[in-house]
Every structure is written in C-alpha cells, then in structure tokens.
C-alpha positions in Angstrom: -27.5 -38.3 -0.7 -25.1 -38.6 -3.5 -22.7 -36.0 -4.4 -24.2 -33.7 -7.2 -21.8 -32.6 -10.0 -22.0 -29.6 -12.1 -22.3 -29.4 -15.9 -18.6 -30.0 -17.5 -15.8 -31.6 -16.2 -13.6 -29.5 -15.1 -13.5 -25.5 -13.8 -9.9 -24.0 -14.0 -11.4 -20.6 -13.3 -13.4 -21.9 -10.2 -9.8 -23.5 -9.2 -7.9 -19.9 -9.3 -11.1 -18.5 -7.5 -10.7 -21.3 -4.8 -7.0 -21.0 -4.4 -7.4 -16.9 -4.1 -10.0 -17.4 -1.4 -7.7 -19.2 0.6 -4.9 -16.3 -0.1 -7.2 -14.1 1.9 -8.2 -16.9 4.4 -4.8 -17.6 5.3 -3.8 -13.6 5.3 -6.3 -12.9 7.4 -5.5 -16.1 10.2 -1.6 -14.9 10.1 -2.4 -11.4 10.3 -2.4 -11.8 14.1 1.0 -13.6 14.4 2.5 -11.2 11.7 1.0 -7.9 14.1 1.6 -9.3 17.5 3.9 -7.1 19.0 1.8 -4.2 17.6 -0.8 -5.3 19.4 0.1 -6.1 22.6 2.0 -2.6 22.5 -1.2 -0.8 21.4 -4.0 -2.6 23.7 -1.5 -2.6 26.5 -1.4 -6.4 27.0 1.4 -9.1 27.3 3.0 -11.0 24.6 1.4 -14.0 26.1 -1.6 -12.5 26.5 -1.8 -11.4 22.8 -1.1 -14.7 21.6 -4.1 -16.0 23.0 -6.4 -14.4 20.0 -4.2 -17.2 17.9 -5.0 -19.8 20.5 -8.9 -18.8 20.7 -9.2 -18.4 17.3 -7.7 -21.8 16.4 -9.6 -23.5 18.8 -12.8 -22.4 17.3 -11.3 -23.3 13.9 -10.4 -26.6 15.0 -13.9 -27.3 16.7 -15.9 -25.4 14.2 -14.7 -27.3 11.1 -16.2 -30.8 11.6 -19.4 -29.3 13.4 -20.0 -26.7 10.5 -19.2 -29.1 8.0 -22.6 -31.4 9.0 -24.7 -28.1 9.3 -23.6 -26.9 5.6 -23.6 -30.5 3.7 -26.6 -30.0 1.9 -25.6 -26.4 0.7 -24.7 -25.5 -2.8 -20.6 -24.6 -2.7 -20.8 -21.6 -4.6 -23.3 -19.7 -2.0 -21.6 -21.3 0.9 -18.2 -19.9 -0.2 -19.4 -16.8 -1.5 -21.0 -16.2 1.6 -18.2 -17.4 3.9 -15.8 -14.8 2.8 -18.4 -12.0 2.9 -18.6 -13.1 6.8 -15.0 -12.9 7.1 -15.1 -9.3 5.8 -17.7 -8.0 8.1 -15.8 -9.2 11.2 -12.7 -8.4 10.1 -13.7 -5.3 9.6 -15.2 -4.9 13.0 -12.3 -6.5 14.8 -10.4 -3.2 13.0 -12.3 -0.9 15.1 -12.1 -2.9 18.4 -11.5 -0.1 21.1 -9.9 -2.6 23.5 -8.8 -6.6 24.1 -12.3 -7.2 25.6 -13.8 -6.1 22.2 -11.2 -7.9 19.9 -11.2 -11.4 21.2 -14.8 -11.9 20.7 -14.6 -10.6 17.1 -11.8 -12.4 16.2 -13.3 -15.7 17.2 -16.5 -14.8 15.1 -14.3 -14.0 11.9 -12.6 -17.3 12.3 -15.8 -19.1 11.8 -15.0 -18.5 8.0 -11.7 -20.4 7.7 -13.7 -23.0 9.6 -15.7 -23.2 6.7 -14.1 -22.1 3.5 -10.8 -24.3 3.5 -12.1 -27.5 4.1 -15.2 -27.1 2.0 -13.2 -25.6 -1.1 -11.0 -28.9 -1.0 -13.8 -31.2 -0.5 -15.7 -30.0 -3.3 -12.6 -30.3 -5.9 -13.8 -34.2 -7.0 -16.6 -32.6 -8.6 -14.5 -29.8 -10.6 -11.5 -31.9 -11.9 -11.2 -35.5 -13.3 -10.3 -37.9 -10.6 -6.9 -38.2 -12.1 -6.0 -34.2 -11.4 -7.5 -34.5 -8.1 -4.2 -34.5 -6.3 -2.4 -31.5 -8.0 -6.0 -29.8 -7.5 -6.0 -29.9 -4.2 -2.4 -28.7 -3.7 -3.1 -25.9 -6.4 -5.9 -24.6 -4.1 -4.0 -25.1 -1.0 -0.9 -22.8 -2.6 -3.4 -19.9 -1.8 -2.0 -20.6 1.9 1.5 -20.4 1.0 0.9 -17.2 -1.7 -0.4 -15.9 2.1 2.7 -16.7 3.8 4.9 -14.7 0.7 2.7 -11.6 0.4 -0.2 -11.7 3.1 1.9 -12.4 6.0 4.6 -9.6 5.5 2.4 -7.1 4.4 0.4 -7.4 7.4 4.0 -7.2 9.6 4.8 -4.1 7.6 1.3 -2.7 7.5 1.1 -3.3 11.4 4.3 -2.1 11.9 4.1 1.4 10.1 0.5 2.2 10.5 -1.0 -0.2 13.0 -2.4 -3.9 13.2 -6.2 -2.2 12.3 -5.1 -1.4 8.9 -3.5 -4.5 8.2 -7.1 -6.2 9.3 -9.1 -3.8 7.4 -7.0 -4.7 4.3 -7.9 -8.1 4.6 -11.4 -7.2 5.0 -11.5 -5.6 1.7 -9.9 -8.4 0.0 -12.3 -10.7 1.2 -15.1 -8.5 -0.4 -13.7 -8.9 -3.4 -12.8 -12.4 -3.4 -16.4 -13.3 -2.8 -17.7 -11.8 -5.9 -14.9 -13.2 -8.0 -16.3 -17.2 -6.2 -19.7 -16.2 -6.8 -18.6 -15.7 -10.8 -16.2 -18.3 -11.5 -18.1 -21.2 -9.3 -20.7 -23.6 -11.2 -23.9 -24.1 -9.7 -25.4 -27.4 -7.9 -21.8 -28.1 -6.4 -22.9 -30.0 -3.8 -20.6 -33.2 -2.1 -22.2 -35.8 -0.4 -24.1 -35.2 2.9 -21.9 -36.1 5.9 -24.1 -38.6 8.0 -23.5 -40.5 11.0 -22.2 -43.2 9.2 -19.7 -41.3 7.3 -18.4 -39.9 10.4 -18.1 -43.6 11.8 -16.2 -44.8 9.1 -14.1 -41.6 8.7 -13.1 -42.3 12.5 -13.2 -45.9 12.0 -10.5 -46.2 9.4 -7.0 -46.4 10.9 -5.2 -44.8 8.1 -7.3 -42.0 8.1 -7.3 -41.2 11.8 -3.2 -41.9 11.8 -2.9 -39.1 8.8 -5.2 -37.1 10.9 -2.8 -37.3 13.9 0.0 -36.3 11.7 -1.7 -32.8 11.0 -2.2 -32.4 14.8 1.2 -33.4 15.9 2.9 -31.1 13.1 0.8 -28.0 13.5 1.3 -28.3 17.3 5.1 -28.7 17.0 5.3 -25.8 14.5 3.4 -23.2 16.3 5.1 -23.6 19.4 7.5 -21.4 17.8 6.0 -20.3 14.8 3.3 -18.1 16.5 5.8 -16.1 18.1 8.5 -15.3 15.4 7.6 -11.8 15.7 9.0 -11.3 19.6 11.3 -13.9 19.1 12.9 -12.3 16.5 12.7 -8.9 18.1 14.6 -10.2 20.9 17.3 -12.4 19.2 17.7 -9.8 16.0 15.9 -6.7 17.1 13.9 -6.9 14.2 11.9 -3.8 13.2 8.9 -3.9 11.3 10.8 -3.3 7.9 13.0 -6.2 9.1 10.5 -8.5 10.1 8.4 -8.3 7.1 11.7 -8.7 4.9 11.8 -12.1 7.2 8.4 -13.2 6.7 8.4 -12.7 3.2 11.6 -14.6 2.8 10.4 -17.4 4.6 7.0 -17.5 2.5 8.9 -17.6 -0.6 10.2 -20.5 0.2 7.2 -22.2 1.5 5.8 -20.9 -2.1 8.3 -22.9 -3.8 8.0 -26.1 -1.5 4.3 -25.8 -2.2 5.2 -25.3 -5.9 7.4 -28.9 -6.0 4.8 -30.5 -4.3 2.4 -29.8 -6.7 4.0 -31.3 -9.4 5.6 -34.4 -7.9 3.0 -35.3 -5.4 1.1 -37.6 -7.7 4.4 -39.1 -8.7 6.1 -39.5 -5.4 2.8 -40.5 -3.5 1.5 -38.6 -0.9 2.8 -40.9 2.4 6.5 -39.9 0.7 5.7 -36.5 -0.1 4.6 -35.6 3.3 7.2 -37.6 5.4 9.6 -35.4 3.2 8.1 -32.1 4.2 8.1 -33.2 8.0 11.9 -34.1 7.7 12.7 -30.4 6.1 11.0 -28.8 9.3 12.5 -31.3 11.7 16.1 -30.2 10.2 15.2 -26.6 10.8 14.2 -27.2 14.6 16.7 -29.4 15.4 19.6 -26.5 13.5 17.5 -23.6 15.4 20.2 -22.6 17.5 22.6 -21.9 14.7 20.1 -19.2 13.5 21.1 -16.5 16.9 24.5 -16.1 15.2 23.2 -13.3 13.0 20.3 -12.5 10.5 21.9 -14.6 7.4 22.5 -17.9 9.8 18.9 -17.0 10.6 17.5 -16.8 7.3 19.3 -20.2 6.1 18.1 -22.2 8.6 14.4 -20.9 8.0 14.7 -22.2 4.6 14.1 -26.0 5.2 11.3 -25.4 7.8 9.5 -23.0 5.1 9.9 -25.4 2.1 8.1 -28.3 4.1 5.5 -26.0 6.4 2.7 -25.5 3.2 3.6 -28.5 1.2 3.0 -30.7 4.5 -0.4 -29.2 4.6 -0.9 -29.7 0.7 0.3 -33.1 1.0 -1.9 -34.1 3.7 -5.0 -33.1 2.2 -4.3 -34.7 -1.0 -3.6 -37.8 1.1 -6.9 -37.9 2.9 -8.7 -37.4 -0.7 -6.8 -40.1 -2.0 -7.0 -42.8 0.8 -11.0 -42.2 0.7 -12.6 -39.9 -2.0 -15.7 -40.8 -0.8 -15.2 -39.4 2.8 -13.4 -36.6 1.9 -15.7 -34.0 3.2 -15.8 -35.4 6.8 -11.9 -36.3 6.5 -11.0 -32.9 5.1 -13.1 -31.2 7.9 -11.5 -33.1 10.7 -7.8 -32.6 9.0 -8.8 -28.5 9.1 -10.1 -29.4 12.7 -6.8 -31.1 13.5 -4.5 -28.3 11.9 -6.1 -25.6 13.8 -6.3 -27.8 17.1 -2.1 -27.9 16.7 -2.1 -24.3 16.1 -4.1 -23.4 19.3 -2.2 -26.2 21.1 1.1 -24.7 20.0 0.4 -21.2 20.4 -1.0 -21.6 24.3 2.3 -24.1 25.0 4.4 -21.2 23.5 2.9 -18.6 25.4 3.0 -20.3 28.4 6.9 -21.1 28.2 7.7 -17.5 27.4 5.9 -16.2 30.4 8.2 -18.4 32.4 11.0 -17.0 30.2 11.7 -20.0 28.0 11.6 -18.1 24.6 14.9 -19.4 23.5 14.0 -23.1 24.2 10.4 -23.3 21.8 12.5 -25.2 19.2 13.1 -27.9 21.3 9.7 -28.6 21.9 8.8 -28.2 18.5 11.4 -30.4 17.4 10.1 -33.3 19.9 6.7 -33.2 18.1 7.5 -33.2 14.9 9.7 -36.3 15.5 6.2 -38.0 16.8 4.5 -36.8 13.9 7.1 -38.0 11.8 6.7 -41.4 13.4 3.1 -41.4 13.1 3.1 -40.6 9.6 5.2 -43.8 9.0 2.9 -46.0 10.9 0.1 -44.4 8.6 1.8 -45.2 5.6 2.2 -48.7 6.6 -1.5 -49.1 7.7 -2.5 -47.6 4.2 -0.5 -50.3 2.2 -2.4 -53.0 4.1 -5.9 -54.5 2.3 -8.6 -52.4 4.1 
C-alpha cells in the first residue's frame, strides 16, 4: 500500500492542532509524576507503589506503540487521531473518580493507550502534510507540544494536585483532550494515510543498523532520565521541603528551559544535522546529572543544575524523531512507532529502578545511575552516527 497524500502541499493549521494534541498527551502522561506525592498520600500507598503507575503506563505505551501502529495502519489519520483524544478524555475522566489504587491502576493503563497511538502517528503523517525540505522542522514543531506540557501542564498539574487533589488535575486534562479532539477533527485534512506497515517494513526497520542503534539511544536516554525524573516531587520535598507552590514553580522553571531547548533545536536541527543535535542534547543532560549533588546546597543551586538537563530533555526527543524520519522516510511509520516504544519503555524501566532504589533508601544516589546510562546513550549515538555515514 502506498501512502495517500491529501490535496495541497502543506497544512500549517494541522501542524498546530497536532502540536496542541501532543501538549495534552504530554500533560496527561506527566500528571502522575507531578502529583505523585498527593496520589501516595490520598490513596494511602508508598511512593514506590505510586511510582508503579508510571512504570505500568510506560510499559503499556512502549509495547502498544508498535503493535497499535500495525493495527491502525490503514486508518485515515484525521479519524484516528480524533478518536485517540476522545479515548484519552474518557479514561482520564474515569481515573479522576477512581475510588482506590486498585481501580486507578487499570484505568490509568487503559488511558495511556492514547499516547501509544497519538504521538507516533502524528509524527508519521508529517511527511504527507509538508514538503520534504521542511520535514525535520515540522516534526520538531509537532513534538514541541511535549515541551509546552512541561512548561504549563506539569507545573499546573503539580499545583492543582497539591492544592485541590490529583483528581482535579486528571479531570482538567480530560476536558482539554475533548477540546483538542474537536480541533484536530476540524484542522486535519481527509485521506492522510501513511503506507501500511508490512512485515517487510518491520524487518527492514529492525535490520537497518543506523535505525536500530538510534532506537537504542532513545531507550537508554529515557532510562537514565526517568530513574530520577519520575521522583522529582518526592526528591525535592525531601531535600528542600518543597510545598505544592514551590514544586510547581520548580517544574515551571524546568519546563521553560525545556521549551527553549526545543525551540532552539527546531531552528537549528536542519543546519546542525540530527546526529550532532542529539549528541548536544545528551551531553547537556549528562552534565546536569554529573553536577546534581551541588543542588542540595539550596534552591538556587538546584535550579541552576537543572538548566542543562531541561535544555536537552525534550530537544533530544524531537531530534531523535527527526533523525529516524530522515534516515528512512519510507520506514518512518515503523521507526517512529518503535522510537515511541523505546522512549516509554525507558521511562518504565527508569521509574521501576528508581522506585526499587528508593525502597532501599538510596534516593540521593539516583543521579549516578542516570549518569551512567546517559553516557552509554552518548556512546551509542556516536556509533549510530558512524553507521549512518557509511554506504547502505
């Protein structure tokens, strides 16, 4: 099956709708880390047990992304992306009314099927919405929604969770998902159908060394980040006594620099080249993890130490998406789905490892584990760049 292109060469309004869709998706995903303290307290579970919501959700998203990419391959993307946001709204809304942890876990798992579909399928259809020369910038722009979620969504979730309870934070995201579903339906053109994912396409994707190495970079970088990132809220409460207002301000600070980093990548990715852009982002995150103990001296040092990490965090994800699409536009539906899978799998592994270390009393050592994994991601990215430079 060949890809079906809608009439017209570009659709800026559709890109804005997809970017906002990623904002809602990202806000819903990060609502749990942002409200982890309140979830733990209100449902009477430990921090590591509450962190399992992150692990379970990430594993579902990771496994679901490639499986669902095959299942929905022939769907018109306008209908698929709209229905995905409606699904998100439904199960986030139900999660807000979960009476206890036993109900919240399966409802959360069902809700995060939406991110497993929306983010990779939004990225995979970019090639049918914009000219080839604008593809890298367009993908980075659509992924900008995740950075905006870190600037506005995660701090707002943390503040609402601290002031009114985590249920209100989940409910707000559910309402936003309904509104953006209507926008995506209006803005997306009909007949956007990337090529179906055949067994041959999956085989070619997994058999092409630069692609598989690049996917490993995503897995390792997410693994390294989320060993600590998943537990920012309890970490900051333990080390700095952060209340809900202070916690939301710190998340806003982190997100603001995350947005700056992603905007910078959007401007420079086509000029730098995706391998170099990704390496810069990974290096920035490794720098923060290496300097992390300095943040215990006070809130100002903590905020400064977080800046390089924030600059590299979301820009790395955007650069990786663009890198995969540029490596093989034809295989983009498969590679982007696997990249999303690797990202969420890394998040789940990081949250699980971090929770296990916290249960053993090692919260203050999480950054060293993250640093080792980030250095491994940098080494693998360098190897992927060398493999990319060789003739196919």
